[in-house]
Each structure stands twice: as C-alpha cells, then as structure tokens.
mmCIF file of the N, C-alpha and C atoms, coordinates in Angstrom:
data_MODEL
# 
_entry.id   MODEL 
# 
loop_
_atom_site.group_PDB 
_atom_site.id 
_atom_site.type_symbol 
_atom_site.label_atom_id 
_atom_site.label_alt_id 
_atom_site.label_comp_id 
_atom_site.label_asym_id 
_atom_site.label_entity_id 
_atom_site.label_seq_id 
_atom_site.pdbx_PDB_ins_code 
_atom_site.Cartn_x 
_atom_site.Cartn_y 
_atom_site.Cartn_z 
_atom_site.occupancy 
_atom_site.B_iso_or_equiv 
_atom_site.pdbx_formal_charge 
_atom_site.auth_seq_id 
_atom_site.auth_comp_id 
_atom_site.auth_asym_id 
_atom_site.auth_atom_id 
_atom_site.pdbx_PDB_model_num 
ATOM 1   N N  . UNK A 1 1  ? 10.663  20.290  11.563  1.00 0.00 ? 1  UNK A N  1 
ATOM 2   C CA . UNK A 1 1  ? 9.801   19.110  11.177  1.00 0.00 ? 1  UNK A CA 1 
ATOM 3   C C  . UNK A 1 1  ? 8.373   19.479  11.395  1.00 0.00 ? 1  UNK A C  1 
ATOM 4   N N  . UNK A 1 2  ? 7.493   19.273  10.398  1.00 0.00 ? 2  UNK A N  1 
ATOM 5   C CA . UNK A 1 2  ? 6.070   19.533  10.711  1.00 0.00 ? 2  UNK A CA 1 
ATOM 6   C C  . UNK A 1 2  ? 5.374   18.466  11.464  1.00 0.00 ? 2  UNK A C  1 
ATOM 7   N N  . UNK A 1 3  ? 4.215   18.771  11.934  1.00 0.00 ? 3  UNK A N  1 
ATOM 8   C CA . UNK A 1 3  ? 3.517   17.782  12.801  1.00 0.00 ? 3  UNK A CA 1 
ATOM 9   C C  . UNK A 1 3  ? 3.032   16.519  12.015  1.00 0.00 ? 3  UNK A C  1 
ATOM 10  N N  . UNK A 1 4  ? 2.703   16.675  10.799  1.00 0.00 ? 4  UNK A N  1 
ATOM 11  C CA . UNK A 1 4  ? 2.326   15.490  9.959   1.00 0.00 ? 4  UNK A CA 1 
ATOM 12  C C  . UNK A 1 4  ? 3.560   14.508  9.826   1.00 0.00 ? 4  UNK A C  1 
ATOM 13  N N  . UNK A 1 5  ? 4.708   15.063  9.539   1.00 0.00 ? 5  UNK A N  1 
ATOM 14  C CA . UNK A 1 5  ? 5.875   14.237  9.516   1.00 0.00 ? 5  UNK A CA 1 
ATOM 15  C C  . UNK A 1 5  ? 6.143   13.502  10.795  1.00 0.00 ? 5  UNK A C  1 
ATOM 16  N N  . UNK A 1 6  ? 6.071   14.249  11.888  1.00 0.00 ? 6  UNK A N  1 
ATOM 17  C CA . UNK A 1 6  ? 6.181   13.659  13.176  1.00 0.00 ? 6  UNK A CA 1 
ATOM 18  C C  . UNK A 1 6  ? 5.278   12.529  13.548  1.00 0.00 ? 6  UNK A C  1 
ATOM 19  N N  . UNK A 1 7  ? 3.973   12.720  12.993  1.00 0.00 ? 7  UNK A N  1 
ATOM 20  C CA . UNK A 1 7  ? 2.931   11.694  13.194  1.00 0.00 ? 7  UNK A CA 1 
ATOM 21  C C  . UNK A 1 7  ? 3.340   10.418  12.397  1.00 0.00 ? 7  UNK A C  1 
ATOM 22  N N  . UNK A 1 8  ? 3.766   10.659  11.201  1.00 0.00 ? 8  UNK A N  1 
ATOM 23  C CA . UNK A 1 8  ? 4.105   9.501   10.299  1.00 0.00 ? 8  UNK A CA 1 
ATOM 24  C C  . UNK A 1 8  ? 5.243   8.651   10.950  1.00 0.00 ? 8  UNK A C  1 
ATOM 25  N N  . UNK A 1 9  ? 6.282   9.463   11.576  1.00 0.00 ? 9  UNK A N  1 
ATOM 26  C CA . UNK A 1 9  ? 7.391   8.721   12.120  1.00 0.00 ? 9  UNK A CA 1 
ATOM 27  C C  . UNK A 1 9  ? 6.898   7.878   13.382  1.00 0.00 ? 9  UNK A C  1 
ATOM 28  N N  . UNK A 1 10 ? 6.068   8.528   14.130  1.00 0.00 ? 10 UNK A N  1 
ATOM 29  C CA . UNK A 1 10 ? 5.572   7.917   15.444  1.00 0.00 ? 10 UNK A CA 1 
ATOM 30  C C  . UNK A 1 10 ? 4.743   6.676   15.064  1.00 0.00 ? 10 UNK A C  1 
ATOM 31  N N  . UNK A 1 11 ? 3.918   6.845   13.928  1.00 0.00 ? 11 UNK A N  1 
ATOM 32  C CA . UNK A 1 11 ? 3.000   5.728   13.538  1.00 0.00 ? 11 UNK A CA 1 
ATOM 33  C C  . UNK A 1 11 ? 3.925   4.619   13.019  1.00 0.00 ? 11 UNK A C  1 
ATOM 34  N N  . UNK A 1 12 ? 4.884   4.913   12.187  1.00 0.00 ? 12 UNK A N  1 
ATOM 35  C CA . UNK A 1 12 ? 5.721   3.918   11.685  1.00 0.00 ? 12 UNK A CA 1 
ATOM 36  C C  . UNK A 1 12 ? 6.614   3.109   12.827  1.00 0.00 ? 12 UNK A C  1 
ATOM 37  N N  . UNK A 1 13 ? 7.042   3.955   13.885  1.00 0.00 ? 13 UNK A N  1 
ATOM 38  C CA . UNK A 1 13 ? 7.775   3.279   14.928  1.00 0.00 ? 13 UNK A CA 1 
ATOM 39  C C  . UNK A 1 13 ? 6.819   2.468   15.812  1.00 0.00 ? 13 UNK A C  1 
ATOM 40  N N  . UNK A 1 14 ? 5.607   2.755   15.918  1.00 0.00 ? 14 UNK A N  1 
ATOM 41  C CA . UNK A 1 14 ? 4.673   2.000   16.870  1.00 0.00 ? 14 UNK A CA 1 
ATOM 42  C C  . UNK A 1 14 ? 3.990   0.933   16.194  1.00 0.00 ? 14 UNK A C  1 
ATOM 43  N N  . UNK A 1 15 ? 4.053   0.763   14.869  1.00 0.00 ? 15 UNK A N  1 
ATOM 44  C CA . UNK A 1 15 ? 3.382   -0.278  14.198  1.00 0.00 ? 15 UNK A CA 1 
ATOM 45  C C  . UNK A 1 15 ? 4.278   -1.292  13.563  1.00 0.00 ? 15 UNK A C  1 
ATOM 46  N N  . UNK A 1 16 ? 5.519   -1.379  13.894  1.00 0.00 ? 16 UNK A N  1 
ATOM 47  C CA . UNK A 1 16 ? 6.469   -2.231  13.501  1.00 0.00 ? 16 UNK A CA 1 
ATOM 48  C C  . UNK A 1 16 ? 6.009   -3.758  13.757  1.00 0.00 ? 16 UNK A C  1 
ATOM 49  N N  . UNK A 1 17 ? 6.095   -4.685  12.805  1.00 0.00 ? 17 UNK A N  1 
ATOM 50  C CA . UNK A 1 17 ? 5.642   -5.985  12.962  1.00 0.00 ? 17 UNK A CA 1 
ATOM 51  C C  . UNK A 1 17 ? 6.853   -6.927  12.684  1.00 0.00 ? 17 UNK A C  1 
ATOM 52  N N  . UNK A 1 18 ? 6.788   -8.118  13.304  1.00 0.00 ? 18 UNK A N  1 
ATOM 53  C CA . UNK A 1 18 ? 7.925   -9.058  13.170  1.00 0.00 ? 18 UNK A CA 1 
ATOM 54  C C  . UNK A 1 18 ? 8.325   -9.269  11.836  1.00 0.00 ? 18 UNK A C  1 
ATOM 55  N N  . UNK A 1 19 ? 7.267   -9.392  10.865  1.00 0.00 ? 19 UNK A N  1 
ATOM 56  C CA . UNK A 1 19 ? 7.637   -9.630  9.441   1.00 0.00 ? 19 UNK A CA 1 
ATOM 57  C C  . UNK A 1 19 ? 6.923   -8.534  8.717   1.00 0.00 ? 19 UNK A C  1 
ATOM 58  N N  . UNK A 1 20 ? 7.667   -7.725  7.940   1.00 0.00 ? 20 UNK A N  1 
ATOM 59  C CA . UNK A 1 20 ? 7.157   -6.667  7.108   1.00 0.00 ? 20 UNK A CA 1 
ATOM 60  C C  . UNK A 1 20 ? 8.114   -6.461  5.834   1.00 0.00 ? 20 UNK A C  1 
ATOM 61  N N  . UNK A 1 21 ? 7.480   -5.739  4.904   1.00 0.00 ? 21 UNK A N  1 
ATOM 62  C CA . UNK A 1 21 ? 8.319   -5.451  3.714   1.00 0.00 ? 21 UNK A CA 1 
ATOM 63  C C  . UNK A 1 21 ? 8.579   -3.985  3.562   1.00 0.00 ? 21 UNK A C  1 
ATOM 64  N N  . UNK A 1 22 ? 9.577   -3.716  2.877   1.00 0.00 ? 22 UNK A N  1 
ATOM 65  C CA . UNK A 1 22 ? 9.980   -2.235  2.688   1.00 0.00 ? 22 UNK A CA 1 
ATOM 66  C C  . UNK A 1 22 ? 9.224   -1.689  1.435   1.00 0.00 ? 22 UNK A C  1 
ATOM 67  N N  . UNK A 1 23 ? 9.404   -0.463  1.186   1.00 0.00 ? 23 UNK A N  1 
ATOM 68  C CA . UNK A 1 23 ? 8.850   0.231   -0.027  1.00 0.00 ? 23 UNK A CA 1 
ATOM 69  C C  . UNK A 1 23 ? 9.159   -0.439  -1.334  1.00 0.00 ? 23 UNK A C  1 
ATOM 70  N N  . UNK A 1 24 ? 10.392  -0.772  -1.524  1.00 0.00 ? 24 UNK A N  1 
ATOM 71  C CA . UNK A 1 24 ? 10.799  -1.430  -2.785  1.00 0.00 ? 24 UNK A CA 1 
ATOM 72  C C  . UNK A 1 24 ? 10.027  -2.782  -3.003  1.00 0.00 ? 24 UNK A C  1 
ATOM 73  N N  . UNK A 1 25 ? 9.918   -3.577  -2.035  1.00 0.00 ? 25 UNK A N  1 
ATOM 74  C CA . UNK A 1 25 ? 9.136   -4.837  -2.119  1.00 0.00 ? 25 UNK A CA 1 
ATOM 75  C C  . UNK A 1 25 ? 7.720   -4.473  -2.347  1.00 0.00 ? 25 UNK A C  1 
ATOM 76  N N  . UNK A 1 26 ? 7.138   -3.553  -1.758  1.00 0.00 ? 26 UNK A N  1 
ATOM 77  C CA . UNK A 1 26 ? 5.787   -3.193  -1.734  1.00 0.00 ? 26 UNK A CA 1 
ATOM 78  C C  . UNK A 1 26 ? 5.429   -2.744  -3.145  1.00 0.00 ? 26 UNK A C  1 
ATOM 79  N N  . UNK A 1 27 ? 6.247   -1.778  -3.664  1.00 0.00 ? 27 UNK A N  1 
ATOM 80  C CA . UNK A 1 27 ? 6.012   -1.246  -5.130  1.00 0.00 ? 27 UNK A CA 1 
ATOM 81  C C  . UNK A 1 27 ? 6.112   -2.339  -6.132  1.00 0.00 ? 27 UNK A C  1 
ATOM 82  N N  . UNK A 1 28 ? 7.005   -3.321  -6.004  1.00 0.00 ? 28 UNK A N  1 
ATOM 83  C CA . UNK A 1 28 ? 7.197   -4.393  -6.863  1.00 0.00 ? 28 UNK A CA 1 
ATOM 84  C C  . UNK A 1 28 ? 6.010   -5.275  -6.910  1.00 0.00 ? 28 UNK A C  1 
ATOM 85  N N  . UNK A 1 29 ? 5.250   -5.334  -5.866  1.00 0.00 ? 29 UNK A N  1 
ATOM 86  C CA . UNK A 1 29 ? 3.971   -6.133  -5.864  1.00 0.00 ? 29 UNK A CA 1 
ATOM 87  C C  . UNK A 1 29 ? 2.698   -5.360  -6.068  1.00 0.00 ? 29 UNK A C  1 
ATOM 88  N N  . UNK A 1 30 ? 2.800   -4.036  -6.248  1.00 0.00 ? 30 UNK A N  1 
ATOM 89  C CA . UNK A 1 30 ? 1.658   -3.133  -6.148  1.00 0.00 ? 30 UNK A CA 1 
ATOM 90  C C  . UNK A 1 30 ? 0.718   -3.505  -7.224  1.00 0.00 ? 30 UNK A C  1 
ATOM 91  N N  . UNK A 1 31 ? 1.197   -3.756  -8.441  1.00 0.00 ? 31 UNK A N  1 
ATOM 92  C CA . UNK A 1 31 ? 0.178   -4.108  -9.583  1.00 0.00 ? 31 UNK A CA 1 
ATOM 93  C C  . UNK A 1 31 ? -0.637  -5.292  -9.310  1.00 0.00 ? 31 UNK A C  1 
ATOM 94  N N  . UNK A 1 32 ? -0.031  -6.300  -8.797  1.00 0.00 ? 32 UNK A N  1 
ATOM 95  C CA . UNK A 1 32 ? -0.809  -7.542  -8.453  1.00 0.00 ? 32 UNK A CA 1 
ATOM 96  C C  . UNK A 1 32 ? -1.898  -7.171  -7.397  1.00 0.00 ? 32 UNK A C  1 
ATOM 97  N N  . UNK A 1 33 ? -1.445  -6.534  -6.357  1.00 0.00 ? 33 UNK A N  1 
ATOM 98  C CA . UNK A 1 33 ? -2.343  -6.011  -5.353  1.00 0.00 ? 33 UNK A CA 1 
ATOM 99  C C  . UNK A 1 33 ? -3.498  -5.240  -5.802  1.00 0.00 ? 33 UNK A C  1 
ATOM 100 N N  . UNK A 1 34 ? -3.249  -4.272  -6.814  1.00 0.00 ? 34 UNK A N  1 
ATOM 101 C CA . UNK A 1 34 ? -4.212  -3.453  -7.324  1.00 0.00 ? 34 UNK A CA 1 
ATOM 102 C C  . UNK A 1 34 ? -5.188  -4.285  -8.237  1.00 0.00 ? 34 UNK A C  1 
ATOM 103 N N  . UNK A 1 35 ? -4.704  -5.221  -9.002  1.00 0.00 ? 35 UNK A N  1 
ATOM 104 C CA . UNK A 1 35 ? -5.594  -6.079  -9.712  1.00 0.00 ? 35 UNK A CA 1 
ATOM 105 C C  . UNK A 1 35 ? -6.552  -6.843  -8.856  1.00 0.00 ? 35 UNK A C  1 
ATOM 106 N N  . UNK A 1 36 ? -6.180  -7.298  -7.774  1.00 0.00 ? 36 UNK A N  1 
ATOM 107 C CA . UNK A 1 36 ? -7.045  -7.993  -6.815  1.00 0.00 ? 36 UNK A CA 1 
ATOM 108 C C  . UNK A 1 36 ? -8.127  -7.057  -6.272  1.00 0.00 ? 36 UNK A C  1 
ATOM 109 N N  . UNK A 1 37 ? -7.691  -5.809  -5.902  1.00 0.00 ? 37 UNK A N  1 
ATOM 110 C CA . UNK A 1 37 ? -8.618  -4.905  -5.384  1.00 0.00 ? 37 UNK A CA 1 
ATOM 111 C C  . UNK A 1 37 ? -9.672  -4.461  -6.403  1.00 0.00 ? 37 UNK A C  1 
ATOM 112 N N  . UNK A 1 38 ? -9.243  -4.262  -7.663  1.00 0.00 ? 38 UNK A N  1 
ATOM 113 C CA . UNK A 1 38 ? -9.863  -3.854  -8.786  1.00 0.00 ? 38 UNK A CA 1 
ATOM 114 C C  . UNK A 1 38 ? -11.142 -4.726  -8.953  1.00 0.00 ? 38 UNK A C  1 
ATOM 115 N N  . UNK A 1 39 ? -11.056 -6.035  -8.846  1.00 0.00 ? 39 UNK A N  1 
ATOM 116 C CA . UNK A 1 39 ? -12.117 -7.034  -9.168  1.00 0.00 ? 39 UNK A CA 1 
ATOM 117 C C  . UNK A 1 39 ? -12.678 -7.498  -7.794  1.00 0.00 ? 39 UNK A C  1 
ATOM 118 N N  . UNK A 1 40 ? -12.397 -6.862  -6.675  1.00 0.00 ? 40 UNK A N  1 
ATOM 119 C CA . UNK A 1 40 ? -12.899 -7.141  -5.441  1.00 0.00 ? 40 UNK A CA 1 
ATOM 120 C C  . UNK A 1 40 ? -12.623 -8.663  -5.090  1.00 0.00 ? 40 UNK A C  1 
ATOM 121 N N  . UNK A 1 41 ? -11.469 -9.122  -5.398  1.00 0.00 ? 41 UNK A N  1 
ATOM 122 C CA . UNK A 1 41 ? -10.994 -10.503 -5.174  1.00 0.00 ? 41 UNK A CA 1 
ATOM 123 C C  . UNK A 1 41 ? -10.275 -10.555 -3.798  1.00 0.00 ? 41 UNK A C  1 
ATOM 124 N N  . UNK A 1 42 ? -10.383 -11.487 -3.017  1.00 0.00 ? 42 UNK A N  1 
ATOM 125 C CA . UNK A 1 42 ? -9.674  -11.574 -1.695  1.00 0.00 ? 42 UNK A CA 1 
ATOM 126 C C  . UNK A 1 42 ? -8.122  -11.493 -2.011  1.00 0.00 ? 42 UNK A C  1 
ATOM 127 N N  . UNK A 1 43 ? -7.575  -10.819 -1.108  1.00 0.00 ? 43 UNK A N  1 
ATOM 128 C CA . UNK A 1 43 ? -6.087  -10.593 -1.331  1.00 0.00 ? 43 UNK A CA 1 
ATOM 129 C C  . UNK A 1 43 ? -5.435  -11.942 -0.716  1.00 0.00 ? 43 UNK A C  1 
ATOM 130 N N  . UNK A 1 44 ? -4.536  -12.562 -1.630  1.00 0.00 ? 44 UNK A N  1 
ATOM 131 C CA . UNK A 1 44 ? -3.887  -13.796 -1.144  1.00 0.00 ? 44 UNK A CA 1 
ATOM 132 C C  . UNK A 1 44 ? -3.027  -13.496 0.131   1.00 0.00 ? 44 UNK A C  1 
ATOM 133 N N  . UNK A 1 45 ? -2.713  -14.429 0.882   1.00 0.00 ? 45 UNK A N  1 
ATOM 134 C CA . UNK A 1 45 ? -1.904  -14.285 2.118   1.00 0.00 ? 45 UNK A CA 1 
ATOM 135 C C  . UNK A 1 45 ? -0.583  -13.623 1.735   1.00 0.00 ? 45 UNK A C  1 
ATOM 136 N N  . UNK A 1 46 ? 0.079   -13.835 0.641   1.00 0.00 ? 46 UNK A N  1 
ATOM 137 C CA . UNK A 1 46 ? 1.317   -13.220 0.292   1.00 0.00 ? 46 UNK A CA 1 
ATOM 138 C C  . UNK A 1 46 ? 1.150   -11.769 0.069   1.00 0.00 ? 46 UNK A C  1 
ATOM 139 N N  . UNK A 1 47 ? -0.041  -11.324 -0.218  1.00 0.00 ? 47 UNK A N  1 
ATOM 140 C CA . UNK A 1 47 ? -0.288  -9.913  -0.528  1.00 0.00 ? 47 UNK A CA 1 
ATOM 141 C C  . UNK A 1 47 ? -0.600  -9.221  0.751   1.00 0.00 ? 47 UNK A C  1 
ATOM 142 N N  . UNK A 1 48 ? -0.802  -9.958  1.955   1.00 0.00 ? 48 UNK A N  1 
ATOM 143 C CA . UNK A 1 48 ? -1.149  -9.207  3.219   1.00 0.00 ? 48 UNK A CA 1 
ATOM 144 C C  . UNK A 1 48 ? -0.101  -8.296  3.675   1.00 0.00 ? 48 UNK A C  1 
ATOM 145 N N  . UNK A 1 49 ? 1.284   -8.634  3.391   1.00 0.00 ? 49 UNK A N  1 
ATOM 146 C CA . UNK A 1 49 ? 2.307   -7.728  3.766   1.00 0.00 ? 49 UNK A CA 1 
ATOM 147 C C  . UNK A 1 49 ? 2.260   -6.472  2.985   1.00 0.00 ? 49 UNK A C  1 
ATOM 148 N N  . UNK A 1 50 ? 1.770   -6.568  1.724   1.00 0.00 ? 50 UNK A N  1 
ATOM 149 C CA . UNK A 1 50 ? 1.655   -5.326  0.900   1.00 0.00 ? 50 UNK A CA 1 
ATOM 150 C C  . UNK A 1 50 ? 0.569   -4.533  1.572   1.00 0.00 ? 50 UNK A C  1 
ATOM 151 N N  . UNK A 1 51 ? -0.627  -5.139  1.865   1.00 0.00 ? 51 UNK A N  1 
ATOM 152 C CA . UNK A 1 51 ? -1.672  -4.335  2.506   1.00 0.00 ? 51 UNK A CA 1 
ATOM 153 C C  . UNK A 1 51 ? -1.312  -3.703  3.880   1.00 0.00 ? 51 UNK A C  1 
ATOM 154 N N  . UNK A 1 52 ? -0.534  -4.408  4.605   1.00 0.00 ? 52 UNK A N  1 
ATOM 155 C CA . UNK A 1 52 ? -0.059  -3.861  5.844   1.00 0.00 ? 52 UNK A CA 1 
ATOM 156 C C  . UNK A 1 52 ? 0.921   -2.701  5.584   1.00 0.00 ? 52 UNK A C  1 
ATOM 157 N N  . UNK A 1 53 ? 1.741   -2.800  4.695   1.00 0.00 ? 53 UNK A N  1 
ATOM 158 C CA . UNK A 1 53 ? 2.657   -1.723  4.329   1.00 0.00 ? 53 UNK A CA 1 
ATOM 159 C C  . UNK A 1 53 ? 1.981   -0.476  3.864   1.00 0.00 ? 53 UNK A C  1 
ATOM 160 N N  . UNK A 1 54 ? 1.000   -0.703  3.026   1.00 0.00 ? 54 UNK A N  1 
ATOM 161 C CA . UNK A 1 54 ? 0.163   0.430   2.539   1.00 0.00 ? 54 UNK A CA 1 
ATOM 162 C C  . UNK A 1 54 ? -0.572  1.185   3.772   1.00 0.00 ? 54 UNK A C  1 
ATOM 163 N N  . UNK A 1 55 ? -0.913  0.446   4.808   1.00 0.00 ? 55 UNK A N  1 
ATOM 164 C CA . UNK A 1 55 ? -1.626  0.985   5.883   1.00 0.00 ? 55 UNK A CA 1 
ATOM 165 C C  . UNK A 1 55 ? -0.674  2.046   6.629   1.00 0.00 ? 55 UNK A C  1 
ATOM 166 N N  . UNK A 1 56 ? 0.680   1.649   6.541   1.00 0.00 ? 56 UNK A N  1 
ATOM 167 C CA . UNK A 1 56 ? 1.676   2.539   7.299   1.00 0.00 ? 56 UNK A CA 1 
ATOM 168 C C  . UNK A 1 56 ? 2.456   3.512   6.471   1.00 0.00 ? 56 UNK A C  1 
ATOM 169 N N  . UNK A 1 57 ? 2.537   3.333   5.215   1.00 0.00 ? 57 UNK A N  1 
ATOM 170 C CA . UNK A 1 57 ? 3.392   4.227   4.347   1.00 0.00 ? 57 UNK A CA 1 
ATOM 171 C C  . UNK A 1 57 ? 2.522   5.063   3.372   1.00 0.00 ? 57 UNK A C  1 
ATOM 172 N N  . UNK A 1 58 ? 2.583   6.324   3.701   1.00 0.00 ? 58 UNK A N  1 
ATOM 173 C CA . UNK A 1 58 ? 1.778   7.353   2.941   1.00 0.00 ? 58 UNK A CA 1 
ATOM 174 C C  . UNK A 1 58 ? 2.336   7.366   1.496   1.00 0.00 ? 58 UNK A C  1 
ATOM 175 N N  . UNK A 1 59 ? 3.570   7.390   1.281   1.00 0.00 ? 59 UNK A N  1 
ATOM 176 C CA . UNK A 1 59 ? 4.058   7.372   -0.103  1.00 0.00 ? 59 UNK A CA 1 
ATOM 177 C C  . UNK A 1 59 ? 3.704   6.226   -0.994  1.00 0.00 ? 59 UNK A C  1 
ATOM 178 N N  . UNK A 1 60 ? 3.670   5.047   -0.467  1.00 0.00 ? 60 UNK A N  1 
ATOM 179 C CA . UNK A 1 60 ? 3.349   3.890   -1.215  1.00 0.00 ? 60 UNK A CA 1 
ATOM 180 C C  . UNK A 1 60 ? 1.788   3.891   -1.294  1.00 0.00 ? 60 UNK A C  1 
ATOM 181 N N  . UNK A 1 61 ? 1.045   4.265   -0.323  1.00 0.00 ? 61 UNK A N  1 
ATOM 182 C CA . UNK A 1 61 ? -0.441  4.363   -0.323  1.00 0.00 ? 61 UNK A CA 1 
ATOM 183 C C  . UNK A 1 61 ? -0.823  5.313   -1.411  1.00 0.00 ? 61 UNK A C  1 
ATOM 184 N N  . UNK A 1 62 ? -0.169  6.452   -1.600  1.00 0.00 ? 62 UNK A N  1 
ATOM 185 C CA . UNK A 1 62 ? -0.544  7.422   -2.592  1.00 0.00 ? 62 UNK A CA 1 
ATOM 186 C C  . UNK A 1 62 ? -0.236  6.930   -4.008  1.00 0.00 ? 62 UNK A C  1 
ATOM 187 N N  . UNK A 1 63 ? 0.799   6.081   -4.127  1.00 0.00 ? 63 UNK A N  1 
ATOM 188 C CA . UNK A 1 63 ? 1.134   5.349   -5.421  1.00 0.00 ? 63 UNK A CA 1 
ATOM 189 C C  . UNK A 1 63 ? 0.159   4.387   -5.743  1.00 0.00 ? 63 UNK A C  1 
ATOM 190 N N  . UNK A 1 64 ? -0.413  3.702   -4.766  1.00 0.00 ? 64 UNK A N  1 
ATOM 191 C CA . UNK A 1 64 ? -1.401  2.656   -4.913  1.00 0.00 ? 64 UNK A CA 1 
ATOM 192 C C  . UNK A 1 64 ? -2.725  3.270   -5.432  1.00 0.00 ? 64 UNK A C  1 
ATOM 193 N N  . UNK A 1 65 ? -3.061  4.383   -4.711  1.00 0.00 ? 65 UNK A N  1 
ATOM 194 C CA . UNK A 1 65 ? -4.315  5.054   -5.016  1.00 0.00 ? 65 UNK A CA 1 
ATOM 195 C C  . UNK A 1 65 ? -4.298  5.532   -6.459  1.00 0.00 ? 65 UNK A C  1 
ATOM 196 N N  . UNK A 1 66 ? -3.269  6.099   -6.904  1.00 0.00 ? 66 UNK A N  1 
ATOM 197 C CA . UNK A 1 66 ? -3.015  6.594   -8.295  1.00 0.00 ? 66 UNK A CA 1 
ATOM 198 C C  . UNK A 1 66 ? -3.135  5.342   -9.318  1.00 0.00 ? 66 UNK A C  1 
ATOM 199 N N  . UNK A 1 67 ? -2.396  4.387   -8.966  1.00 0.00 ? 67 UNK A N  1 
ATOM 200 C CA . UNK A 1 67 ? -2.472  3.062   -9.902  1.00 0.00 ? 67 UNK A CA 1 
ATOM 201 C C  . UNK A 1 67 ? -3.855  2.636   -10.008 1.00 0.00 ? 67 UNK A C  1 
ATOM 202 N N  . UNK A 1 68 ? -4.511  2.523   -8.926  1.00 0.00 ? 68 UNK A N  1 
ATOM 203 C CA . UNK A 1 68 ? -5.902  1.998   -8.958  1.00 0.00 ? 68 UNK A CA 1 
ATOM 204 C C  . UNK A 1 68 ? -6.771  2.885   -9.683  1.00 0.00 ? 68 UNK A C  1 
ATOM 205 N N  . UNK A 1 69 ? -6.621  4.226   -9.523  1.00 0.00 ? 69 UNK A N  1 
ATOM 206 C CA . UNK A 1 69 ? -7.483  5.240   -10.340 1.00 0.00 ? 69 UNK A CA 1 
ATOM 207 C C  . UNK A 1 69 ? -7.196  5.016   -11.762 1.00 0.00 ? 69 UNK A C  1 
ATOM 208 N N  . UNK A 1 70 ? -5.855  4.842   -12.187 1.00 0.00 ? 70 UNK A N  1 
ATOM 209 C CA . UNK A 1 70 ? -5.563  4.631   -13.666 1.00 0.00 ? 70 UNK A CA 1 
ATOM 210 C C  . UNK A 1 70 ? -6.079  3.391   -14.162 1.00 0.00 ? 70 UNK A C  1 
ATOM 211 N N  . UNK A 1 71 ? -6.044  2.408   -13.374 1.00 0.00 ? 71 UNK A N  1 
ATOM 212 C CA . UNK A 1 71 ? -6.643  1.036   -13.867 1.00 0.00 ? 71 UNK A CA 1 
ATOM 213 C C  . UNK A 1 71 ? -8.198  1.187   -14.042 1.00 0.00 ? 71 UNK A C  1 
ATOM 214 N N  . UNK A 1 72 ? -8.871  1.835   -13.095 1.00 0.00 ? 72 UNK A N  1 
ATOM 215 C CA . UNK A 1 72 ? -10.241 1.979   -13.147 1.00 0.00 ? 72 UNK A CA 1 
ATOM 216 C C  . UNK A 1 72 ? -10.554 2.786   -14.480 1.00 0.00 ? 72 UNK A C  1 
ATOM 217 N N  . UNK A 1 73 ? -9.864  3.872   -14.742 1.00 0.00 ? 73 UNK A N  1 
ATOM 218 C CA . UNK A 1 73 ? -10.120 4.613   -15.917 1.00 0.00 ? 73 UNK A CA 1 
ATOM 219 C C  . UNK A 1 73 ? -9.981  3.908   -17.081 1.00 0.00 ? 73 UNK A C  1 
ATOM 220 N N  . UNK A 1 74 ? -8.834  2.946   -17.304 1.00 0.00 ? 74 UNK A N  1 
ATOM 221 C CA . UNK A 1 74 ? -8.711  2.100   -18.395 1.00 0.00 ? 74 UNK A CA 1 
ATOM 222 C C  . UNK A 1 74 ? -9.832  1.168   -18.533 1.00 0.00 ? 74 UNK A C  1 
ATOM 223 N N  . UNK A 1 75 ? -10.332 0.810   -17.510 1.00 0.00 ? 75 UNK A N  1 
ATOM 224 C CA . UNK A 1 75 ? -11.467 -0.181  -17.658 1.00 0.00 ? 75 UNK A CA 1 
ATOM 225 C C  . UNK A 1 75 ? -12.897 0.431   -17.719 1.00 0.00 ? 75 UNK A C  1 
ATOM 226 N N  . UNK A 1 76 ? -12.810 1.788   -17.688 1.00 0.00 ? 76 UNK A N  1 
ATOM 227 C CA . UNK A 1 76 ? -14.123 2.482   -17.794 1.00 0.00 ? 76 UNK A CA 1 
ATOM 228 C C  . UNK A 1 76 ? -14.930 2.466   -16.640 1.00 0.00 ? 76 UNK A C  1 
ATOM 229 N N  . UNK A 1 77 ? -14.478 2.211   -15.353 1.00 0.00 ? 77 UNK A N  1 
ATOM 230 C CA . UNK A 1 77 ? -15.243 2.095   -14.099 1.00 0.00 ? 77 UNK A CA 1 
ATOM 231 C C  . UNK A 1 77 ? -15.308 3.515   -13.410 1.00 0.00 ? 77 UNK A C  1 
# 
C-alpha cells in the first residue's frame, strides 16, 4: 500500500460523522450540487452532506471537479 492510500484511509477513519452519505448517494446528487456551485448559490442544507463527502472522498471529488469543468465549458466560462 502506498503512502497516499494510507493517508486517505486514515483521513476517512478519523473524519467519520454521525450522519453521512456514501459515494452512490453523493454521485446521485452531484449534478444539483455542481449547479449551485456554478452560480455561486448557497448550498442548501440537504447538500451539506454532499459537500462533506466531497471533502473526504478523493474519487467523488475528482468526479465533481470534472463535472464542474464540463459545465463551465458548456456555459463558456
């Protein structure tokens, strides 16, 4: 196991919250979350769990960055 993988595991284990969502739930809501980010709109309370998941999950965070970049390209920003 490489050092980065070990760091991700430790971060995930030490940042567990009483209420959180998994990758499937996060990815299912990612488009709505990205739309809010794109227009600098406050994230609704329901989206807070998505934001928290993105802080901890590198895979979902990479997916979000890609989605946001694609949306910005489509809007010409």
